ROMARKE-801196 format. One record per residue (C-alpha): x, y, z; residue in three letters; residue number from 1. Coordinates in steps of 0.05 Angstrom, whole numbers, plus 5000, padded with zeros to 4 digits. Example, Ala and Ser with C-alpha at 12.3 -4.5 7.8 and 13.67 -1.06 7.14 Angstrom:
<site px="5246" py="4910" pz="5156" type="ALA" seq="1"/>
<site px="5273" py="4979" pz="5143" type="SER" seq="2"/>
***
This chain:
<site px="6715" py="8472" pz="4126" type="MET" seq="1"/>
<site px="6746" py="8435" pz="4185" type="MET" seq="2"/>
<site px="6677" py="8428" pz="4218" type="VAL" seq="3"/>
<site px="6648" py="8398" pz="4155" type="LYS" seq="4"/>
<site px="6706" py="8348" pz="4148" type="ASP" seq="5"/>
<site px="6698" py="8330" pz="4221" type="LYS" seq="6"/>
<site px="6624" py="8315" pz="4210" type="ARG" seq="7"/>
<site px="6641" py="8271" pz="4150" type="LYS" seq="8"/>
<site px="6692" py="8234" pz="4192" type="TRP" seq="9"/>
<site px="6643" py="8223" pz="4249" type="LEU" seq="10"/>
<site px="6590" py="8198" pz="4200" type="ALA" seq="11"/>
<site px="6640" py="8149" pz="4169" type="TRP" seq="12"/>
<site px="6658" py="8123" pz="4239" type="ILE" seq="13"/>
<site px="6585" py="8114" pz="4256" type="ALA" seq="14"/>
<site px="6572" py="8076" pz="4192" type="GLY" seq="15"/>
<site px="6631" py="8031" pz="4203" type="ALA" seq="16"/>
<site px="6608" py="8016" pz="4274" type="VAL" seq="17"/>
<site px="6538" py="8001" pz="4248" type="PHE" seq="18"/>
<site px="6566" py="7955" pz="4195" type="LEU" seq="19"/>
<site px="6611" py="7919" pz="4244" type="CYS" seq="20"/>
<site px="6555" py="7910" pz="4294" type="SER" seq="21"/>
<site px="6510" py="7883" pz="4240" type="GLY" seq="22"/>
<site px="6564" py="7834" pz="4218" type="THR" seq="23"/>
<site px="6576" py="7811" pz="4289" type="ILE" seq="24"/>
<site px="6501" py="7803" pz="4299" type="GLY" seq="25"/>
<site px="6494" py="7760" pz="4237" type="VAL" seq="26"/>
<site px="6553" py="7717" pz="4259" type="TRP" seq="27"/>
<site px="6523" py="7707" pz="4327" type="LEU" seq="28"/>
<site px="6456" py="7689" pz="4296" type="HIS" seq="29"/>
<site px="6486" py="7636" pz="4252" type="TYR" seq="30"/>
<site px="6543" py="7613" pz="4297" type="ALA" seq="31"/>
<site px="6499" py="7602" pz="4357" type="GLY" seq="32"/>
<site px="6461" py="7643" pz="4407" type="LYS" seq="33"/>
<site px="6455" py="7626" pz="4481" type="GLN" seq="34"/>
<site px="6396" py="7642" pz="4524" type="GLU" seq="35"/>
<site px="6372" py="7614" pz="4590" type="ASP" seq="36"/>
<site px="6416" py="7552" pz="4588" type="GLY" seq="37"/>
<site px="6404" py="7541" pz="4513" type="LEU" seq="38"/>
<site px="6450" py="7549" pz="4454" type="VAL" seq="39"/>
<site px="6426" py="7547" pz="4382" type="SER" seq="40"/>
<site px="6455" py="7542" pz="4313" type="GLY" seq="41"/>
<site px="6426" py="7543" pz="4243" type="ASN" seq="42"/>
<site px="6428" py="7479" pz="4203" type="GLY" seq="43"/>
<site px="6394" py="7436" pz="4150" type="ARG" seq="44"/>
<site px="6360" py="7369" pz="4153" type="ILE" seq="45"/>
<site px="6401" py="7314" pz="4121" type="GLU" seq="46"/>
<site px="6398" py="7239" pz="4114" type="ALA" seq="47"/>
<site px="6448" py="7184" pz="4099" type="THR" seq="48"/>
<site px="6454" py="7176" pz="4024" type="GLU" seq="49"/>
<site px="6465" py="7107" pz="3993" type="ILE" seq="50"/>
<site px="6486" py="7096" pz="3921" type="ASP" seq="51"/>
<site px="6459" py="7034" pz="3888" type="ILE" seq="52"/>
<site px="6511" py="7016" pz="3837" type="ALA" seq="53"/>
<site px="6527" py="6960" pz="3788" type="ALA" seq="54"/>
<site px="6581" py="6911" pz="3810" type="LYS" seq="55"/>
<site px="6605" py="6897" pz="3740" type="THR" seq="56"/>
<site px="6603" py="6936" pz="3676" type="ALA" seq="57"/>
<site px="6542" py="6927" pz="3632" type="GLY" seq="58"/>
<site px="6478" py="6956" pz="3603" type="ARG" seq="59"/>
<site px="6420" py="6976" pz="3647" type="ILE" seq="60"/>
<site px="6361" py="6933" pz="3626" type="LYS" seq="61"/>
<site px="6306" py="6961" pz="3671" type="GLU" seq="62"/>
<site px="6294" py="7007" pz="3730" type="ILE" seq="63"/>
<site px="6233" py="6988" pz="3771" type="MET" seq="64"/>
<site px="6226" py="7050" pz="3815" type="VAL" seq="65"/>
<site px="6216" py="7124" pz="3805" type="ARG" seq="66"/>
<site px="6243" py="7184" pz="3842" type="GLU" seq="67"/>
<site px="6206" py="7192" pz="3908" type="GLY" seq="68"/>
<site px="6186" py="7119" pz="3914" type="ASP" seq="69"/>
<site px="6194" py="7084" pz="3981" type="PHE" seq="70"/>
<site px="6233" py="7019" pz="3978" type="VAL" seq="71"/>
<site px="6246" py="6964" pz="4029" type="THR" seq="72"/>
<site px="6311" py="6927" pz="4043" type="ALA" seq="73"/>
<site px="6322" py="6871" pz="3993" type="GLY" seq="74"/>
<site px="6273" py="6899" pz="3942" type="GLN" seq="75"/>
<site px="6298" py="6893" pz="3870" type="VAL" seq="76"/>
<site px="6300" py="6964" pz="3843" type="VAL" seq="77"/>
<site px="6338" py="6955" pz="3777" type="ALA" seq="78"/>
<site px="6363" py="6900" pz="3730" type="MET" seq="79"/>
<site px="6426" py="6897" pz="3690" type="MET" seq="80"/>
<site px="6429" py="6860" pz="3624" type="ASP" seq="81"/>
<site px="6456" py="6789" pz="3635" type="THR" seq="82"/>
<site px="6462" py="6764" pz="3563" type="GLU" seq="83"/>
<site px="6538" py="6764" pz="3562" type="VAL" seq="84"/>
<site px="6543" py="6734" pz="3631" type="LEU" seq="85"/>
<site px="6494" py="6679" pz="3613" type="MET" seq="86"/>
<site px="6537" py="6661" pz="3552" type="ALA" seq="87"/>
<site px="6599" py="6659" pz="3596" type="GLN" seq="88"/>
<site px="6561" py="6615" pz="3645" type="LEU" seq="89"/>
<site px="6542" py="6565" pz="3591" type="ARG" seq="90"/>
<site px="6615" py="6564" pz="3568" type="GLU" seq="91"/>
<site px="6639" py="6551" pz="3639" type="ALA" seq="92"/>
<site px="6588" py="6496" pz="3648" type="GLN" seq="93"/>
<site px="6610" py="6463" pz="3582" type="ALA" seq="94"/>
<site px="6682" py="6468" pz="3605" type="HIS" seq="95"/>
<site px="6663" py="6435" pz="3671" type="LEU" seq="96"/>
<site px="6632" py="6377" pz="3635" type="GLN" seq="97"/>
<site px="6694" py="6371" pz="3592" type="GLN" seq="98"/>
<site px="6738" py="6368" pz="3654" type="MET" seq="99"/>
<site px="6693" py="6315" pz="3685" type="LYS" seq="100"/>
<site px="6699" py="6274" pz="3622" type="SER" seq="101"/>
<site px="6775" py="6282" pz="3624" type="ALA" seq="102"/>
<site px="6775" py="6260" pz="3696" type="ALA" seq="103"/>
<site px="6733" py="6198" pz="3680" type="ALA" seq="104"/>
<site px="6781" py="6181" pz="3622" type="THR" seq="105"/>
<site px="6841" py="6188" pz="3668" type="ALA" seq="106"/>
<site px="6810" py="6142" pz="3719" type="ARG" seq="107"/>
<site px="6794" py="6091" pz="3665" type="SER" seq="108"/>
<site px="6866" py="6095" pz="3642" type="GLN" seq="109"/>
<site px="6889" py="6084" pz="3713" type="LEU" seq="110"/>
<site px="6849" py="6019" pz="3718" type="HIS" seq="111"/>
<site px="6878" py="5998" pz="3651" type="GLN" seq="112"/>
<site px="6949" py="6012" pz="3673" type="ARG" seq="113"/>
<site px="6938" py="5973" pz="3737" type="LYS" seq="114"/>
<site px="6912" py="5914" pz="3696" type="ALA" seq="115"/>
<site px="6972" py="5919" pz="3650" type="GLU" seq="116"/>
<site px="7018" py="5919" pz="3711" type="LYS" seq="117"/>
<site px="6985" py="5856" pz="3737" type="ALA" seq="118"/>
<site px="6994" py="5822" pz="3669" type="ALA" seq="119"/>
<site px="7066" py="5845" pz="3666" type="ALA" seq="120"/>
<site px="7080" py="5817" pz="3735" type="LEU" seq="121"/>
<site px="7050" py="5750" pz="3712" type="ALA" seq="122"/>
<site px="7095" py="5750" pz="3652" type="VAL" seq="123"/>
<site px="7155" py="5764" pz="3697" type="VAL" seq="124"/>
<site px="7136" py="5705" pz="3741" type="ALA" seq="125"/>
<site px="7127" py="5659" pz="3680" type="GLN" seq="126"/>
<site px="7194" py="5681" pz="3649" type="CYS" seq="127"/>
<site px="7228" py="5672" pz="3716" type="GLN" seq="128"/>
<site px="7201" py="5601" pz="3722" type="ALA" seq="129"/>
<site px="7224" py="5584" pz="3652" type="GLU" seq="130"/>
<site px="7292" py="5614" pz="3667" type="LEU" seq="131"/>
<site px="7298" py="5571" pz="3730" type="ASN" seq="132"/>
<site px="7283" py="5507" pz="3689" type="VAL" seq="133"/>
<site px="7332" py="5528" pz="3635" type="ALA" seq="134"/>
<site px="7387" py="5539" pz="3687" type="LYS" seq="135"/>
<site px="7376" py="5470" pz="3718" type="LYS" seq="136"/>
<site px="7378" py="5436" pz="3650" type="ARG" seq="137"/>
<site px="7440" py="5473" pz="3630" type="TRP" seq="138"/>
<site px="7475" py="5453" pz="3695" type="ASN" seq="139"/>
<site px="7460" py="5379" pz="3680" type="ARG" seq="140"/>
<site px="7478" py="5381" pz="3607" type="SER" seq="141"/>
<site px="7543" py="5419" pz="3619" type="SER" seq="142"/>
<site px="7566" py="5366" pz="3670" type="ARG" seq="143"/>
<site px="7546" py="5308" pz="3624" type="LEU" seq="144"/>
<site px="7581" py="5341" pz="3565" type="ALA" seq="145"/>
<site px="7646" py="5343" pz="3604" type="VAL" seq="146"/>
<site px="7639" py="5267" pz="3616" type="LYS" seq="147"/>
<site px="7621" py="5255" pz="3544" type="GLY" seq="148"/>
<site px="7551" py="5229" pz="3562" type="ALA" seq="149"/>
<site px="7517" py="5281" pz="3518" type="VAL" seq="150"/>
<site px="7539" py="5321" pz="3459" type="ALA" seq="151"/>
<site px="7570" py="5390" pz="3471" type="GLN" seq="152"/>
<site px="7519" py="5420" pz="3423" type="GLN" seq="153"/>
<site px="7463" py="5402" pz="3470" type="GLU" seq="154"/>
<site px="7498" py="5436" pz="3528" type="ALA" seq="155"/>
<site px="7509" py="5498" pz="3485" type="ASP" seq="156"/>
<site px="7435" py="5499" pz="3467" type="GLU" seq="157"/>
<site px="7416" py="5496" pz="3541" type="ASP" seq="158"/>
<site px="7462" py="5554" pz="3555" type="GLN" seq="159"/>
<site px="7429" py="5594" pz="3500" type="ALA" seq="160"/>
<site px="7361" py="5579" pz="3530" type="ARG" seq="161"/>
<site px="7386" py="5607" pz="3598" type="VAL" seq="162"/>
<site px="7411" py="5671" pz="3565" type="GLU" seq="163"/>
<site px="7346" py="5678" pz="3527" type="SER" seq="164"/>
<site px="7305" py="5667" pz="3591" type="GLY" seq="165"/>
<site px="7346" py="5719" pz="3628" type="THR" seq="166"/>
<site px="7332" py="5769" pz="3572" type="ALA" seq="167"/>
<site px="7258" py="5752" pz="3574" type="ALA" seq="168"/>
<site px="7256" py="5764" pz="3650" type="VAL" seq="169"/>
<site px="7290" py="5831" pz="3642" type="ASN" seq="170"/>
<site px="7241" py="5851" pz="3587" type="ALA" seq="171"/>
<site px="7182" py="5831" pz="3630" type="ALA" seq="172"/>
<site px="7209" py="5872" pz="3689" type="ARG" seq="173"/>
<site px="7218" py="5931" pz="3642" type="ALA" seq="174"/>
<site px="7146" py="5924" pz="3622" type="GLN" seq="175"/>
<site px="7126" py="5926" pz="3695" type="VAL" seq="176"/>
<site px="7166" py="5990" pz="3705" type="ALA" seq="177"/>
<site px="7131" py="6020" pz="3644" type="ALA" seq="178"/>
<site px="7062" py="6003" pz="3671" type="THR" seq="179"/>
<site px="7082" py="6034" pz="3738" type="GLU" seq="180"/>
<site px="7102" py="6098" pz="3702" type="ALA" seq="181"/>
<site px="7035" py="6096" pz="3666" type="GLY" seq="182"/>
<site px="6999" py="6089" pz="3732" type="ILE" seq="183"/>
<site px="7036" py="6150" pz="3760" type="ALA" seq="184"/>
<site px="7018" py="6190" pz="3698" type="THR" seq="185"/>
<site px="6945" py="6169" pz="3705" type="ALA" seq="186"/>
<site px="6945" py="6193" pz="3777" type="TYR" seq="187"/>
<site px="6974" py="6260" pz="3756" type="ALA" seq="188"/>
<site px="6921" py="6266" pz="3701" type="GLN" seq="189"/>
<site px="6867" py="6252" pz="3751" type="ILE" seq="190"/>
<site px="6894" py="6304" pz="3799" type="GLU" seq="191"/>
<site px="6900" py="6356" pz="3744" type="GLY" seq="192"/>
<site px="6829" py="6340" pz="3720" type="ALA" seq="193"/>
<site px="6803" py="6347" pz="3791" type="ASP" seq="194"/>
<site px="6836" py="6415" pz="3798" type="PHE" seq="195"/>
<site px="6807" py="6436" pz="3731" type="SER" seq="196"/>
<site px="6739" py="6414" pz="3756" type="ILE" seq="197"/>
<site px="6747" py="6457" pz="3818" type="GLU" seq="198"/>
<site px="6769" py="6516" pz="3776" type="ALA" seq="199"/>
<site px="6710" py="6508" pz="3728" type="ALA" seq="200"/>
<site px="6662" py="6501" pz="3786" type="ASP" seq="201"/>
<site px="6690" py="6564" pz="3818" type="ALA" seq="202"/>
<site px="6682" py="6602" pz="3753" type="SER" seq="203"/>
<site px="6609" py="6579" pz="3750" type="ILE" seq="204"/>
<site px="6597" py="6602" pz="3821" type="GLN" seq="205"/>
<site px="6629" py="6669" pz="3806" type="ARG" seq="206"/>
<site px="6587" py="6679" pz="3743" type="LEU" seq="207"/>
<site px="6524" py="6659" pz="3780" type="GLN" seq="208"/>
<site px="6541" py="6710" pz="3834" type="ALA" seq="209"/>
<site px="6553" py="6763" pz="3781" type="ASP" seq="210"/>
<site px="6486" py="6746" pz="3749" type="ILE" seq="211"/>
<site px="6452" py="6749" pz="3817" type="SER" seq="212"/>
<site px="6485" py="6817" pz="3829" type="ASP" seq="213"/>
<site px="6455" py="6842" pz="3764" type="CYS" seq="214"/>
<site px="6390" py="6847" pz="3803" type="ALA" seq="215"/>
<site px="6405" py="6911" pz="3841" type="LEU" seq="216"/>
<site px="6372" py="6910" pz="3909" type="LYS" seq="217"/>
<site px="6360" py="6964" pz="3961" type="ALA" seq="218"/>
<site px="6407" py="6952" pz="4019" type="PRO" seq="219"/>
<site px="6358" py="6982" pz="4069" type="ARG" seq="220"/>
<site px="6291" py="7017" pz="4074" type="ASP" seq="221"/>
<site px="6291" py="7086" pz="4044" type="GLY" seq="222"/>
<site px="6266" py="7133" pz="3991" type="ARG" seq="223"/>
<site px="6293" py="7141" pz="3920" type="VAL" seq="224"/>
<site px="6322" py="7210" pz="3915" type="GLN" seq="225"/>
<site px="6340" py="7210" pz="3841" type="TYR" seq="226"/>
<site px="6360" py="7167" pz="3782" type="ARG" seq="227"/>
<site px="6433" py="7173" pz="3764" type="VAL" seq="228"/>
<site px="6428" py="7131" pz="3701" type="SER" seq="229"/>
<site px="6372" py="7110" pz="3655" type="GLN" seq="230"/>
<site px="6352" py="7043" pz="3622" type="PRO" seq="231"/>
<site px="6394" py="7027" pz="3561" type="GLY" seq="232"/>
<site px="6456" py="7064" pz="3586" type="GLU" seq="233"/>
<site px="6522" py="7026" pz="3591" type="VAL" seq="234"/>
<site px="6558" py="7038" pz="3656" type="ILE" seq="235"/>
<site px="6624" py="7014" pz="3684" type="GLY" seq="236"/>
<site px="6637" py="6971" pz="3745" type="GLY" seq="237"/>
<site px="6614" py="7011" pz="3805" type="GLY" seq="238"/>
<site px="6572" py="7057" pz="3762" type="GLY" seq="239"/>
<site px="6515" py="7089" pz="3800" type="ARG" seq="240"/>
<site px="6444" py="7075" pz="3780" type="VAL" seq="241"/>
<site px="6402" py="7103" pz="3837" type="LEU" seq="242"/>
<site px="6412" py="7147" pz="3898" type="ASN" seq="243"/>
<site px="6374" py="7126" pz="3960" type="LEU" seq="244"/>
<site px="6360" py="7164" pz="4024" type="LEU" seq="245"/>
<site px="6361" py="7123" pz="4088" type="ASP" seq="246"/>
<site px="6302" py="7154" pz="4125" type="LEU" seq="247"/>
<site px="6319" py="7116" pz="4189" type="SER" seq="248"/>
<site px="6381" py="7160" pz="4196" type="ASP" seq="249"/>
<site px="6359" py="7232" pz="4191" type="VAL" seq="250"/>
<site px="6396" py="7288" pz="4226" type="TYR" seq="251"/>
<site px="6410" py="7363" pz="4226" type="MET" seq="252"/>
<site px="6481" py="7388" pz="4218" type="THR" seq="253"/>
<site px="6496" py="7454" pz="4252" type="PHE" seq="254"/>
<site px="6555" py="7493" pz="4280" type="PHE" seq="255"/>
<site px="6572" py="7520" pz="4349" type="LEU" seq="256"/>
<site px="6630" py="7564" pz="4372" type="PRO" seq="257"/>
<site px="6686" py="7541" pz="4418" type="THR" seq="258"/>
<site px="6657" py="7578" pz="4478" type="ALA" seq="259"/>
<site px="6598" py="7530" pz="4484" type="VAL" seq="260"/>
<site px="6617" py="7467" pz="4446" type="VAL" seq="261"/>
<site px="6658" py="7443" pz="4504" type="GLY" seq="262"/>
<site px="6595" py="7438" pz="4546" type="SER" seq="263"/>
<site px="6558" py="7395" pz="4495" type="VAL" seq="264"/>
<site px="6564" py="7320" pz="4508" type="ALA" seq="265"/>
<site px="6543" py="7262" pz="4465" type="MET" seq="266"/>
<site px="6470" py="7247" pz="4475" type="GLY" seq="267"/>
<site px="6452" py="7318" pz="4497" type="THR" seq="268"/>
<site px="6379" py="7334" pz="4483" type="GLU" seq="269"/>
<site px="6364" py="7379" pz="4424" type="VAL" seq="270"/>
<site px="6301" py="7410" pz="4396" type="ARG" seq="271"/>
<site px="6296" py="7424" pz="4321" type="LEU" seq="272"/>
<site px="6251" py="7480" pz="4294" type="ILE" seq="273"/>
<site px="6243" py="7477" pz="4218" type="LEU" seq="274"/>
<site px="6228" py="7539" pz="4178" type="ASP" seq="275"/>
<site px="6174" py="7500" pz="4141" type="ALA" seq="276"/>
<site px="6139" py="7480" pz="4206" type="ALA" seq="277"/>
<site px="6157" py="7530" pz="4261" type="PRO" seq="278"/>
<site px="6099" py="7508" pz="4304" type="MET" seq="279"/>
<site px="6131" py="7440" pz="4318" type="TYR" seq="280"/>
<site px="6192" py="7424" pz="4361" type="ALA" seq="281"/>
<site px="6224" py="7360" pz="4338" type="ILE" seq="282"/>
<site px="6263" py="7321" pz="4392" type="PRO" seq="283"/>
<site px="6333" py="7299" pz="4375" type="ALA" seq="284"/>
<site px="6400" py="7285" pz="4409" type="SER" seq="285"/>
<site px="6472" py="7301" pz="4395" type="VAL" seq="286"/>
<site px="6503" py="7242" pz="4358" type="SER" seq="287"/>
<site px="6567" py="7274" pz="4333" type="PHE" seq="288"/>
<site px="6615" py="7329" pz="4353" type="VAL" seq="289"/>
<site px="6673" py="7344" pz="4307" type="ALA" seq="290"/>
<site px="6743" py="7340" pz="4337" type="ASP" seq="291"/>
<site px="6770" py="7391" pz="4287" type="VAL" seq="292"/>
<site px="6746" py="7463" pz="4283" type="ALA" seq="293"/>
<site px="6723" py="7495" pz="4219" type="GLN" seq="294"/>
<site px="6725" py="7568" pz="4197" type="PHE" seq="295"/>
<site px="6792" py="7570" pz="4232" type="THR" seq="296"/>
<site px="6836" py="7632" pz="4222" type="PRO" seq="297"/>
<site px="6905" py="7621" pz="4192" type="LYS" seq="298"/>
<site px="6938" py="7644" pz="4256" type="SER" seq="299"/>
<site px="6905" py="7628" pz="4322" type="VAL" seq="300"/>
<site px="6942" py="7666" pz="4375" type="GLU" seq="301"/>
<site px="6895" py="7708" pz="4417" type="THR" seq="302"/>
<site px="6835" py="7688" pz="4459" type="ALA" seq="303"/>
<site px="6790" py="7729" pz="4414" type="ASP" seq="304"/>
<site px="6812" py="7690" pz="4353" type="GLU" seq="305"/>
<site px="6802" py="7623" pz="4388" type="ARG" seq="306"/>
<site px="6730" py="7642" pz="4404" type="GLU" seq="307"/>
<site px="6716" py="7646" pz="4329" type="LYS" seq="308"/>
<site px="6730" py="7572" pz="4319" type="LEU" seq="309"/>
<site px="6668" py="7534" pz="4297" type="MET" seq="310"/>
<site px="6654" py="7460" pz="4309" type="PHE" seq="311"/>
<site px="6607" py="7418" pz="4269" type="ARG" seq="312"/>
<site px="6553" py="7379" pz="4307" type="LEU" seq="313"/>
<site px="6499" py="7331" pz="4287" type="ARG" seq="314"/>
<site px="6432" py="7322" pz="4321" type="ALA" seq="315"/>
<site px="6398" py="7256" pz="4302" type="SER" seq="316"/>
<site px="6323" py="7245" pz="4303" type="ILE" seq="317"/>
<site px="6300" py="7181" pz="4338" type="PRO" seq="318"/>
<site px="6288" py="7123" pz="4290" type="ALA" seq="319"/>
<site px="6219" py="7106" pz="4319" type="ASP" seq="320"/>
<site px="6197" py="7178" pz="4309" type="LEU" seq="321"/>
<site px="6221" py="7177" pz="4237" type="LEU" seq="322"/>
<site px="6185" py="7112" pz="4224" type="LYS" seq="323"/>
<site px="6120" py="7141" pz="4252" type="LYS" seq="324"/>
<site px="6124" py="7203" pz="4207" type="HIS" seq="325"/>
<site px="6160" py="7171" pz="4148" type="ILE" seq="326"/>
<site px="6116" py="7205" pz="4096" type="LEU" seq="327"/>
<site px="6130" py="7274" pz="4125" type="GLN" seq="328"/>
<site px="6206" py="7266" pz="4127" type="VAL" seq="329"/>
<site px="6239" py="7316" pz="4079" type="LYS" seq="330"/>
<site px="6313" py="7329" pz="4072" type="THR" seq="331"/>
<site px="6344" py="7396" pz="4055" type="GLY" seq="332"/>
<site px="6297" py="7435" pz="4100" type="LEU" seq="333"/>
<site px="6332" py="7492" pz="4138" type="PRO" seq="334"/>
<site px="6319" py="7505" pz="4211" type="GLY" seq="335"/>
<site px="6349" py="7518" pz="4279" type="VAL" seq="336"/>
<site px="6377" py="7468" pz="4329" type="ALA" seq="337"/>
<site px="6369" py="7486" pz="4403" type="TYR" seq="338"/>
<site px="6416" py="7450" pz="4451" type="VAL" seq="339"/>
<site px="6399" py="7447" pz="4525" type="ARG" seq="340"/>
<site px="6464" py="7457" pz="4563" type="LEU" seq="341"/>
<site px="6432" py="7454" pz="4632" type="ASP" seq="342"/>
<site px="6391" py="7391" pz="4641" type="ARG" seq="343"/>
<site px="6362" py="7417" pz="4706" type="ALA" seq="344"/>
<site px="6325" py="7471" pz="4669" type="LYS" seq="345"/>
<site px="6261" py="7452" pz="4632" type="PRO" seq="346"/>
<site px="6251" py="7467" pz="4559" type="TRP" seq="347"/>
<site px="6215" py="7532" pz="4547" type="PRO" seq="348"/>
<site px="6143" py="7524" pz="4522" type="PRO" seq="349"/>
<site px="6159" py="7538" pz="4449" type="TYR" seq="350"/>
<site px="6211" py="7481" pz="4449" type="LEU" seq="351"/>
<site px="6171" py="7427" pz="4481" type="ARG" seq="352"/>
<site px="6160" py="7368" pz="4434" type="ALA" seq="353"/>
<site px="6094" py="7379" pz="4399" type="MET" seq="354"/>
<site px="6088" py="7335" pz="4338" type="LEU" seq="355"/>
<site px="6024" py="7319" pz="4298" type="PRO" seq="356"/>
<site px="5993" py="7251" pz="4309" type="GLU" seq="357"/>
***
């Protein structure tokens, strides 16, 4: 009985060792394996994704491209409905004309007020002259009345003329002040009309820009990955219409453990082997190394635990190579990235760049 239990115990131990060794082997395969100055990690081909979205809310009028189509920078790929914006533009343009008319009226009133001021100043001068004559006459008649040369009634009438002339001068000066106030008001109206014209013009420019933005354009060369929305749908501001892949920025993301990632510098040469085309080695270079580890244990205390830390890297394919093989570029393809840690050692034959013409 004891021998039988001992055999079961030994069999369980062997199975556990086999399971652990298999798990460690899988982790080494995916985390990165090192051989002859090389280290490798599994990854997947990716590309920079660009969302083509509407700037303002509205209805999608037309989409000119289909999924998989290649587009160039500046190409119109979709149109938003502009009926509401066009109505707002016409309203803003009418308001601008109204403000220009108001400004012209204010300037006309300014000229009128200036003419009225000139006339009022002339009246002041005339009244002042008449007042001066009346004062001189009253001075003579008052002295003669004292001597009995003229009647006192005549002197009193001359005095009344002086007082009437003084009142007329004061009234004329008040009219001048009123015309000056009218001139200041006209200037203020002109300034307000000019500001309104600037505001209306700015509104027109904004609406024209919004209308121009309704023609959704590709920001760079790429391939349409999928339609997010369809013609006739109403989307909000910033709503996505298309998703575009920038095929000039294609890379493979992979992971390497702490033990080797410290030896990988930016620009280090990489060879990519895709599962779909294992006969070709695609040249690339390290363009990104994460500064924060992933798959990190909750408590990192021992050296063994620190060796399990994984860092994300990115190997970018040269833009000229992508342009040459633009029709063959596919994202999402899995493969293996081989990093050459020792530049003095040549690439092995199966990793030398061999691409189809």
